Backbone as CSV, one residue per row, in Angstrom:
resi,resn,N_x,N_y,N_z,CA_x,CA_y,CA_z,C_x,C_y,C_z
1,MET,-27.539,9.433,43.957,-28.657,9.225,43.028,-28.246,8.182,41.985
2,ARG,-29.077,7.191,41.740,-28.786,6.169,40.752,-29.212,6.641,39.356
3,ILE,-28.292,6.444,38.402,-28.596,6.830,37.021,-29.287,5.662,36.340
4,PRO,-30.456,5.907,35.722,-31.194,4.828,35.074,-30.326,4.078,34.068
5,PHE,-30.564,2.777,33.991,-29.759,1.915,33.109,-29.810,2.381,31.663
6,LEU,-30.978,2.858,31.179,-31.111,3.303,29.799,-30.184,4.471,29.504
7,ILE,-30.109,5.423,30.468,-29.244,6.588,30.257,-27.784,6.162,30.224
8,LEU,-27.408,5.240,31.126,-26.037,4.739,31.120,-25.698,4.056,29.796
9,SER,-26.644,3.300,29.276,-26.425,2.603,28.008,-26.225,3.587,26.867
10,LEU,-27.053,4.643,26.842,-26.933,5.651,25.791,-25.601,6.381,25.875
11,LEU,-25.178,6.707,27.093,-23.890,7.372,27.277,-22.752,6.488,26.801
12,PHE,-22.838,5.191,27.119,-21.796,4.254,26.691,-21.740,4.149,25.170
13,LEU,-22.913,4.064,24.526,-22.945,3.968,23.069,-22.399,5.223,22.421
14,SER,-22.744,6.392,22.967,-22.257,7.657,22.428,-20.738,7.720,22.499
15,ALA,-20.193,7.312,23.652,-18.734,7.316,23.808,-18.083,6.329,22.854
16,SER,-18.714,5.180,22.647,-18.166,4.167,21.747,-18.135,4.665,20.313
17,PHE,-19.246,5.318,19.879,-19.278,5.870,18.517,-18.217,6.946,18.342
18,ALA,-18.046,7.798,19.354,-17.051,8.865,19.272,-15.653,8.287,19.164
19,LEU,-15.374,7.239,19.942,-14.072,6.597,19.892,-13.837,5.940,18.543
20,ALA,-14.865,5.288,18.010,-14.734,4.629,16.705,-14.477,5.650,15.614
21,GLU,-15.169,6.787,15.679,-14.984,7.832,14.679,-13.575,8.393,14.755
22,GLU,-13.091,8.601,15.994,-11.751,9.130,16.169,-10.714,8.143,15.654
23,THR,-10.935,6.852,15.923,-9.999,5.825,15.489,-9.964,5.713,13.967
24,ALA,-11.132,5.915,13.329,-11.210,5.783,11.877,-10.638,6.978,11.144
25,SER,-10.456,8.099,11.830,-9.944,9.298,11.182,-8.486,9.107,10.784
26,PRO,-8.070,9.693,9.645,-6.678,9.561,9.229,-5.746,10.164,10.276
27,PRO,-4.585,9.560,10.484,-3.649,10.116,11.469,-3.118,11.465,11.023
28,LYS,-3.046,12.392,11.948,-2.521,13.716,11.637,-1.001,13.696,11.783
29,ALA,-0.308,14.498,10.971,1.144,14.476,10.978,1.696,15.882,10.790
30,PHE,1.478,16.729,11.779,2.068,18.058,11.718,3.516,17.965,12.184
31,ILE,4.317,17.289,11.383,5.722,17.100,11.692,6.459,18.387,11.333
32,ASP,7.176,18.954,12.308,7.808,20.246,12.086,9.258,20.153,11.649
33,GLY,9.757,18.933,11.490,11.120,18.797,11.001,12.181,19.048,12.047
34,THR,11.852,18.862,13.304,12.854,18.991,14.353,13.128,17.620,14.948
35,GLY,14.298,17.469,15.528,14.671,16.193,16.112,15.887,15.615,15.411
36,PRO,16.336,14.456,15.842,17.545,13.847,15.284,17.461,13.650,13.775
37,GLY,18.491,14.073,13.080,18.587,13.843,11.643,18.000,14.911,10.759
38,TRP,17.153,15.775,11.308,16.524,16.819,10.493,17.488,17.994,10.305
39,VAL,17.550,18.518,9.068,18.374,19.693,8.779,17.577,20.643,7.891
40,PRO,17.824,21.953,8.007,17.123,22.904,7.138,17.728,22.938,5.749
41,LEU,16.906,23.280,4.756,17.382,23.556,3.407,17.224,25.055,3.175
42,VAL,18.342,25.739,3.033,18.345,27.195,2.870,19.131,27.546,1.604
43,GLU,19.437,28.814,1.435,20.017,29.284,0.176,21.255,28.501,-0.240
44,LYS,22.121,28.183,0.690,23.376,27.495,0.355,23.134,26.077,-0.168
45,ASP,21.924,25.565,0.038,21.613,24.195,-0.377,20.956,24.118,-1.748
46,PHE,20.681,25.275,-2.367,20.003,25.315,-3.658,20.860,26.008,-4.702
47,GLU,20.576,25.703,-5.954,21.146,26.479,-7.054,20.105,26.603,-8.161
48,ASP,20.101,27.777,-8.802,19.115,28.031,-9.848,19.434,27.202,-11.085
49,VAL,18.393,26.780,-11.781,18.567,25.986,-12.990,18.350,26.837,-14.236
50,ASN,17.212,27.518,-14.329,16.910,28.249,-15.565,16.067,29.499,-15.310
51,GLY,16.329,30.171,-14.181,15.593,31.390,-13.874,16.427,32.639,-14.091
52,ASP,15.833,33.797,-13.814,16.554,35.065,-13.831,17.190,35.300,-12.458
53,ASP,17.978,36.376,-12.369,18.659,36.681,-11.112,17.689,36.928,-9.970
54,ASP,16.492,37.455,-10.295,15.544,37.800,-9.232,14.384,36.811,-9.120
55,THR,14.437,35.686,-9.821,13.334,34.724,-9.760,13.180,34.146,-8.362
56,TRP,14.307,33.875,-7.687,14.305,33.290,-6.351,15.036,34.192,-5.383
57,THR,14.382,34.491,-4.252,14.973,35.313,-3.202,14.929,34.546,-1.894
58,PHE,16.065,34.479,-1.212,16.167,33.746,0.049,16.378,34.721,1.197
59,GLU,15.571,34.554,2.231,15.735,35.332,3.461,15.618,34.369,4.631
60,GLY,16.750,33.878,5.103,16.735,32.896,6.173,16.075,31.615,5.710
61,THR,15.013,31.221,6.387,14.293,29.996,6.007,13.146,30.277,5.036
62,ASN,12.995,31.519,4.594,11.933,31.879,3.655,12.481,31.960,2.241
63,ILE,11.716,31.430,1.294,12.088,31.481,-0.119,10.924,32.072,-0.893
64,PHE,11.189,33.134,-1.641,10.150,33.791,-2.442,10.489,33.645,-3.916
65,SER,9.483,33.341,-4.721,9.660,33.280,-6.165,8.686,34.225,-6.851
66,THR,9.187,34.961,-7.811,8.317,35.816,-8.624,7.429,34.974,-9.541
67,GLY,7.860,33.746,-9.806,7.118,32.869,-10.710,7.536,32.981,-12.154
68,THR,8.410,33.954,-12.448,8.836,34.156,-13.836,10.357,34.289,-13.906
69,PRO,10.960,33.784,-14.973,10.341,32.930,-15.993,10.015,31.552,-15.406
70,ILE,9.200,30.800,-16.107,8.873,29.448,-15.668,10.150,28.608,-15.635
71,GLY,10.293,27.847,-14.544,11.484,27.020,-14.401,11.612,26.511,-12.980
72,VAL,12.811,26.091,-12.598,13.031,25.536,-11.266,14.392,25.943,-10.720
73,ASN,14.503,25.857,-9.385,15.819,25.735,-8.788,15.905,24.324,-8.213
74,ARG,17.103,23.894,-7.838,17.253,22.519,-7.364,18.213,22.462,-6.191
75,THR,18.102,21.374,-5.434,19.070,21.142,-4.369,20.429,20.846,-5.004
76,LYS,21.488,21.139,-4.256,22.827,20.881,-4.781,23.180,19.399,-4.734
77,LYS,22.500,18.645,-3.895,22.761,17.216,-3.820,21.520,16.432,-4.195
78,GLN,21.706,15.184,-4.506,20.589,14.301,-4.838,20.202,13.489,-3.598
79,TYR,18.930,13.092,-3.559,18.393,12.362,-2.417,17.680,11.103,-2.895
80,THR,17.704,10.088,-2.041,17.014,8.838,-2.351,15.862,8.610,-1.384
81,ASN,16.140,8.227,-0.167,15.096,8.029,0.843,15.130,9.187,1.834
82,PHE,13.965,9.804,2.072,13.959,10.982,2.933,12.541,11.342,3.380
83,GLU,12.486,12.188,4.383,11.268,12.887,4.790,11.501,14.373,4.552
84,LEU,10.470,15.074,4.103,10.582,16.491,3.764,9.374,17.234,4.301
85,VAL,9.597,18.355,4.945,8.492,19.216,5.384,8.726,20.630,4.873
86,TYR,7.656,21.307,4.547,7.750,22.728,4.199,6.362,23.347,4.248
87,GLN,6.358,24.661,4.295,5.114,25.428,4.207,5.144,26.260,2.936
88,TRP,3.970,26.532,2.394,3.885,27.321,1.171,2.604,28.142,1.169
89,ARG,2.637,29.229,0.420,1.427,30.014,0.181,1.554,30.759,-1.139
90,HIS,0.459,30.842,-1.836,0.404,31.649,-3.050,0.114,33.096,-2.676
91,ARG,0.694,34.016,-3.431,0.477,35.437,-3.189,-0.472,36.060,-4.197
92,LYS,-1.023,35.242,-5.077,-1.960,35.723,-6.095,-2.948,34.617,-6.397
93,ALA,-4.228,34.998,-6.562,-5.261,34.005,-6.860,-4.936,33.259,-8.151
94,ALA,-5.266,31.974,-8.170,-5.054,31.091,-9.324,-3.580,30.779,-9.539
95,GLY,-2.764,30.958,-8.511,-1.343,30.675,-8.632,-1.049,29.197,-8.827
96,ASN,0.045,28.934,-9.551,0.451,27.564,-9.861,1.919,27.398,-9.482
97,SER,2.245,26.326,-8.782,3.622,26.021,-8.427,3.688,24.566,-7.996
98,GLY,4.790,24.185,-7.388,4.935,22.822,-6.906,6.361,22.533,-6.512
99,SER,6.576,21.334,-6.058,7.925,20.846,-5.831,8.069,19.537,-6.597
100,PHE,9.306,19.215,-6.945,9.606,17.957,-7.619,10.576,17.173,-6.747
101,ILE,10.421,15.866,-6.728,11.410,15.019,-6.090,11.922,14.005,-7.109
102,TRP,13.082,13.456,-6.813,13.692,12.418,-7.655,13.815,12.855,-9.115
103,VAL,14.239,14.117,-9.307,14.444,14.617,-10.671,15.833,14.176,-11.138
104,PRO,15.924,13.452,-12.244,17.234,13.009,-12.729,18.035,14.168,-13.308
105,GLU,19.338,14.036,-13.242,20.205,15.096,-13.752,19.965,15.360,-15.233
106,SER,19.639,14.323,-15.973,19.402,14.473,-17.410,18.227,15.395,-17.714
107,ALA,17.251,15.487,-16.782,16.073,16.328,-17.007,16.352,17.796,-16.708
108,LEU,17.498,18.084,-16.114,17.834,19.456,-15.729,18.980,20.034,-16.559
109,LYS,19.765,19.186,-17.175,20.931,19.649,-17.923,20.515,20.491,-19.122
110,ASP,21.073,21.710,-19.188,20.802,22.643,-20.298,19.308,22.906,-20.478
111,LEU,18.564,22.958,-19.378,17.118,23.186,-19.456,16.846,24.624,-19.891
112,PRO,16.122,24.828,-20.986,15.876,26.193,-21.474,14.987,26.992,-20.522
113,THR,15.072,28.299,-20.612,14.173,29.174,-19.868,12.729,28.908,-20.283
114,ASN,11.813,29.106,-19.318,10.384,28.867,-19.534,10.083,27.400,-19.856
115,THR,10.861,26.512,-19.256,10.667,25.081,-19.433,10.788,24.384,-18.083
116,LEU,9.931,23.407,-17.845,10.001,22.607,-16.628,10.671,21.275,-16.931
117,PRO,11.301,20.653,-15.938,12.005,19.389,-16.187,11.065,18.279,-16.631
118,ALA,11.505,17.493,-17.599,10.716,16.364,-18.099,11.138,15.101,-17.369
119,GLY,11.023,15.135,-16.037,11.378,13.985,-15.230,11.181,14.292,-13.767
120,GLY,10.902,13.266,-12.978,10.679,13.437,-11.550,9.218,13.239,-11.175
121,ILE,8.956,13.358,-9.890,7.601,13.264,-9.361,7.191,14.640,-8.860
122,GLU,6.090,15.165,-9.380,5.635,16.495,-8.949,4.634,16.377,-7.806
123,ILE,4.835,17.230,-6.819,3.899,17.388,-5.710,3.301,18.776,-5.880
124,GLN,2.078,18.824,-6.350,1.519,20.080,-6.840,1.150,21.048,-5.723
125,VAL,1.380,22.316,-6.026,1.040,23.436,-5.150,0.188,24.381,-5.990
126,LEU,-1.128,24.293,-5.833,-2.042,24.997,-6.735,-3.116,25.718,-5.929
127,ASP,-3.340,27.001,-6.249,-4.359,27.772,-5.543,-5.757,27.414,-6.047
128,HIS,-6.729,27.485,-5.143,-8.111,27.127,-5.505,-8.649,27.986,-6.649
129,GLY,-8.139,29.212,-6.773,-8.600,30.082,-7.846,-8.301,29.541,-9.227
130,TYR,-7.340,28.638,-9.310,-7.015,28.021,-10.599,-8.186,27.177,-11.094
131,ALA,-8.808,26.444,-10.179,-9.976,25.635,-10.540,-11.175,26.514,-10.865
132,THR,-11.330,27.609,-10.110,-12.421,28.548,-10.375,-12.302,29.137,-11.767
133,ARG,-11.094,29.554,-12.112,-10.859,30.135,-13.437,-11.086,29.105,-14.539
134,TYR,-10.659,27.875,-14.299,-10.872,26.815,-15.293,-12.363,26.630,-15.572
135,LYS,-13.176,26.618,-14.503,-14.614,26.433,-14.679,-15.230,27.610,-15.426
136,GLU,-14.780,28.819,-15.119,-15.299,29.995,-15.813,-14.973,29.942,-17.301
137,GLN,-13.791,29.451,-17.633,-13.354,29.418,-19.025,-13.935,28.241,-19.808
138,ASN,-14.224,27.131,-19.101,-14.640,25.913,-19.791,-16.084,25.499,-19.516
139,GLY,-16.728,26.182,-18.576,-18.121,25.887,-18.275,-18.338,24.592,-17.528
140,LYS,-17.281,24.040,-16.937,-17.400,22.794,-16.177,-16.208,22.664,-15.245
141,ASP,-16.362,21.816,-14.237,-15.252,21.545,-13.323,-14.201,20.696,-14.026
142,SER,-12.968,20.867,-13.606,-11.900,20.054,-14.176,-11.993,18.609,-13.683
143,ASP,-11.674,17.680,-14.561,-11.595,16.282,-14.138,-10.160,15.753,-14.228
144,TRP,-9.193,16.650,-14.530,-7.817,16.173,-14.684,-6.849,16.768,-13.671
145,PHE,-7.308,17.670,-12.811,-6.472,18.181,-11.726,-7.346,18.594,-10.565
146,THR,-6.736,18.689,-9.375,-7.387,19.277,-8.207,-6.451,20.317,-7.625
147,THR,-6.926,21.021,-6.610,-6.107,22.049,-5.969,-5.810,21.680,-4.513
148,ASN,-5.744,20.380,-4.232,-5.572,19.950,-2.844,-4.442,18.936,-2.650
149,GLY,-3.499,18.897,-3.609,-2.336,18.056,-3.409,-2.231,16.874,-4.348
150,ASP,-2.297,17.114,-5.670,-2.073,16.039,-6.635,-0.601,15.614,-6.596
151,VAL,-0.361,14.323,-6.819,0.999,13.791,-6.937,1.059,12.990,-8.232
152,PHE,2.090,13.239,-9.064,2.126,12.565,-10.359,3.539,12.599,-10.953
153,ALA,3.808,11.645,-11.814,5.079,11.589,-12.528,5.019,12.528,-13.728
154,VAL,6.171,13.092,-14.066,6.243,13.989,-15.228,7.282,13.464,-16.216
155,GLY,7.086,13.831,-17.480,8.047,13.463,-18.509,8.203,11.967,-18.638
156,LYS,9.463,11.518,-18.635,9.767,10.100,-18.818,9.705,9.312,-17.516
157,SER,9.520,9.989,-16.396,9.414,9.281,-15.125,8.064,8.577,-15.023
158,THR,7.986,7.565,-14.165,6.757,6.801,-14.011,6.419,6.620,-12.537
159,MET,5.143,6.410,-12.266,4.652,6.183,-10.911,3.301,5.488,-10.994
160,LYS,3.058,4.575,-10.086,1.735,3.972,-9.957,0.968,4.757,-8.902
161,PRO,0.001,5.600,-9.302,-0.665,6.491,-8.345,-1.611,5.754,-7.404
162,PHE,-1.652,6.215,-6.154,-2.638,5.705,-5.205,-4.013,6.261,-5.556
163,PRO,-5.082,5.503,-5.321,-6.435,6.024,-5.572,-6.832,7.070,-4.533
164,PRO,-7.764,7.959,-4.918,-8.424,8.023,-6.221,-7.470,8.516,-7.310
165,VAL,-7.661,7.984,-8.497,-6.769,8.276,-9.612,-7.509,9.119,-10.649
166,SER,-6.793,10.057,-11.254,-7.391,10.897,-12.292,-7.857,10.041,-13.461
167,PRO,-8.840,10.513,-14.256,-9.356,9.725,-15.378,-8.284,9.257,-16.358
168,ASN,-7.212,10.048,-16.522,-6.162,9.630,-17.455,-5.188,8.638,-16.825
169,GLY,-5.395,8.321,-15.530,-4.584,7.308,-14.873,-3.224,7.764,-14.400
170,ARG,-2.920,9.052,-14.524,-1.565,9.515,-14.220,-1.426,10.140,-12.832
171,ARG,-2.494,10.728,-12.322,-2.387,11.497,-11.083,-3.053,10.792,-9.907
172,SER,-2.401,10.886,-8.755,-3.072,10.515,-7.508,-3.806,11.750,-7.018
173,PHE,-5.135,11.691,-7.005,-5.942,12.780,-6.479,-6.034,12.654,-4.955
174,PRO,-6.136,13.775,-4.245,-6.250,13.718,-2.787,-7.575,13.101,-2.340
175,ARG,-7.501,12.344,-1.254,-8.707,11.724,-0.700,-9.537,12.717,0.098
176,LYS,-8.953,13.856,0.397,-9.642,14.856,1.198,-9.172,16.236,0.761
177,ASN,-10.049,17.229,0.789,-9.704,18.586,0.368,-9.306,19.412,1.585
178,LEU,-8.010,19.660,1.730,-7.507,20.299,2.945,-6.679,21.551,2.696
179,SER,-6.392,21.881,1.446,-5.554,23.047,1.168,-6.276,24.350,1.494
180,LYS,-5.507,25.335,1.956,-6.030,26.667,2.248,-5.791,27.583,1.048
181,GLY,-6.533,28.698,1.025,-6.505,29.580,-0.126,-5.355,30.565,-0.149
182,VAL,-5.423,31.472,-1.106,-4.370,32.442,-1.358,-4.002,33.215,-0.089
183,ASP,-2.706,33.467,0.085,-2.128,34.193,1.219,-2.191,33.440,2.546
184,GLN,-2.647,32.195,2.545,-2.674,31.391,3.760,-1.608,30.298,3.669
185,TRP,-0.917,30.075,4.772,0.150,29.081,4.783,-0.421,27.662,4.841
186,ASN,0.123,26.801,3.995,-0.188,25.377,3.997,1.042,24.596,4.440
187,HIS,0.811,23.431,5.027,1.884,22.581,5.526,1.893,21.271,4.746
188,TYR,3.041,20.939,4.147,3.215,19.679,3.443,4.254,18.829,4.183
189,TYR,3.936,17.560,4.325,4.898,16.578,4.804,4.978,15.487,3.751
190,VAL,6.171,15.235,3.245,6.394,14.271,2.172,7.302,13.161,2.704
191,ARG,6.894,11.927,2.477,7.734,10.784,2.840,8.026,10.003,1.575
192,ALA,9.312,9.906,1.229,9.731,9.274,-0.020,10.725,8.167,0.296
193,ILE,10.300,6.910,0.166,11.116,5.776,0.566,10.973,4.648,-0.456
194,ASN,12.102,4.165,-0.948,12.125,2.983,-1.824,11.145,3.095,-2.996
195,GLY,11.120,4.248,-3.614,10.272,4.435,-4.779,8.813,4.689,-4.479
196,GLU,8.491,4.937,-3.216,7.117,5.269,-2.831,7.093,6.663,-2.238
197,VAL,6.124,7.471,-2.657,5.985,8.822,-2.123,4.586,8.993,-1.553
198,ARG,4.502,9.597,-0.377,3.227,9.875,0.269,3.205,11.335,0.701
199,LEU,2.041,11.980,0.540,1.888,13.393,0.874,0.827,13.588,1.944
200,TRP,1.205,14.341,2.978,0.264,14.813,3.994,0.039,16.306,3.779
201,VAL,-1.229,16.741,3.705,-1.580,18.154,3.550,-2.215,18.642,4.846
202,ASN,-1.584,19.619,5.458,-2.094,20.205,6.703,-2.459,19.132,7.732
203,GLY,-1.594,18.126,7.816,-1.709,17.155,8.888,-2.338,15.826,8.556
204,GLU,-2.862,15.645,7.338,-3.497,14.373,6.998,-2.979,13.841,5.670
205,GLU,-2.724,12.535,5.620,-2.261,11.914,4.387,-3.376,11.930,3.353
206,VAL,-3.052,12.369,2.123,-4.090,12.505,1.099,-3.772,11.815,-0.222
207,SER,-2.492,11.687,-0.603,-2.186,11.206,-1.952,-0.776,10.649,-2.012
208,GLY,-0.445,10.041,-3.158,0.894,9.494,-3.334,0.917,8.409,-4.384
209,GLY,1.999,7.630,-4.377,2.132,6.560,-5.341,3.377,5.736,-5.063
210,ASN,3.484,4.602,-5.752,4.670,3.759,-5.595,5.171,3.317,-6.960
211,GLU,6.166,2.435,-6.950,6.807,1.969,-8.173,7.349,3.141,-8.994
212,CYS,7.854,4.155,-8.296,8.401,5.334,-8.978,9.729,4.995,-9.641
213,ASN,9.942,5.544,-10.813,11.189,5.385,-11.539,11.510,6.683,-12.267
214,PRO,12.640,7.337,-11.930,13.640,6.896,-10.965,13.176,7.120,-9.524
215,LYS,13.942,6.607,-8.593,13.630,6.771,-7.175,14.787,7.402,-6.424
216,SER,15.522,8.227,-7.147,16.602,9.020,-6.577,16.829,10.203,-7.498
217,GLY,17.226,11.343,-6.935,17.476,12.511,-7.762,17.394,13.787,-6.966
218,TYR,17.274,14.895,-7.680,17.244,16.213,-7.050,15.841,16.552,-6.556
219,ILE,15.775,17.440,-5.579,14.533,18.087,-5.153,14.521,19.476,-5.774
220,CYS,13.420,19.843,-6.393,13.318,21.146,-7.062,12.103,21.914,-6.553
221,LEU,12.220,23.236,-6.576,11.087,24.128,-6.353,10.730,24.764,-7.684
222,GLU,9.435,24.962,-7.889,8.936,25.352,-9.206,8.434,26.792,-9.245
223,ALA,8.863,27.508,-10.271,8.281,28.804,-10.625,7.401,28.576,-11.848
224,GLU,6.118,28.912,-11.734,5.235,28.654,-12.867,4.262,29.802,-13.102
225,GLY,4.824,31.005,-13.159,4.059,32.137,-13.632,3.379,32.999,-12.595
226,SER,3.491,32.657,-11.304,2.783,33.411,-10.276,3.621,33.449,-8.997
227,PRO,3.565,34.558,-8.240,4.377,34.664,-7.020,3.958,33.648,-5.965
228,VAL,4.959,33.018,-5.355,4.720,31.972,-4.367,5.836,32.017,-3.330
229,GLU,5.526,31.632,-2.114,6.504,31.588,-1.037,6.576,30.193,-0.433
230,PHE,7.787,29.798,-0.073,8.030,28.584,0.695,8.779,28.978,1.964
231,LYS,8.600,28.222,3.018,9.384,28.496,4.222,9.552,27.218,5.042
232,ASN,10.561,27.282,5.907,10.838,26.193,6.849,10.960,24.841,6.142
233,ILE,11.733,24.808,5.059,11.987,23.554,4.373,13.028,22.777,5.171
234,ARG,12.677,21.573,5.568,13.581,20.734,6.350,13.518,19.300,5.826
235,ILE,14.652,18.618,5.910,14.739,17.275,5.362,15.465,16.348,6.326
236,ARG,15.082,15.086,6.307,15.793,14.060,7.061,16.034,12.890,6.133
237,GLU,17.286,12.609,5.864,17.630,11.475,5.008,17.454,10.169,5.778
238,LEU,17.013,9.143,5.053,16.741,7.832,5.622,17.587,6.778,4.922
239,PRO,17.821,5.652,5.570,18.611,4.589,4.936,17.973,4.071,3.655
């Protein structure tokens, strides 16, 4: 049976549009941190900076934080160029946490309890309930943070954020909202090379920045008042 030319044309156009849409979609990067050069970061690779004895608990590749007191733990070594993958989930609605990269030693030395380092690039880990609570308290949506993977410099560190940029010019806001809610695991892939950092959330690149200063330092995990879990943290150092 011969298929009419019009039907063939429509089928061809439909396939072409589908291919174009697929091609235009951001590349997915569910990189699991396996392969040459990748190594896990576990308890022996971290040391507490300004927490209590029970603030951080390590069980194999899982890391749990009570969130109190506010502060960080850090890697025992400093990193310059690297790829980093990890999963995280909040255990309480409106939870706040994050990771820091390229934190200088000066920002961690003698850091008081209930204080976060004034240096480095923060890769935010924030539950959607935080935005909900902000709106309830302020009667409007926030215009200075999101809950889907903000990246920004803290303290004396600097970064030129990729667009879209927060109104104050400091944060790279995510181009797409991909984070999952409380008690659900999220996947972050971070690529930090030559002063440029890029973040993929659950498989798609969303935010980042370049011209970071400094562009070498410690990697830290953040306790900021709410229970949070990290797991399967793996890193690959690059030239």
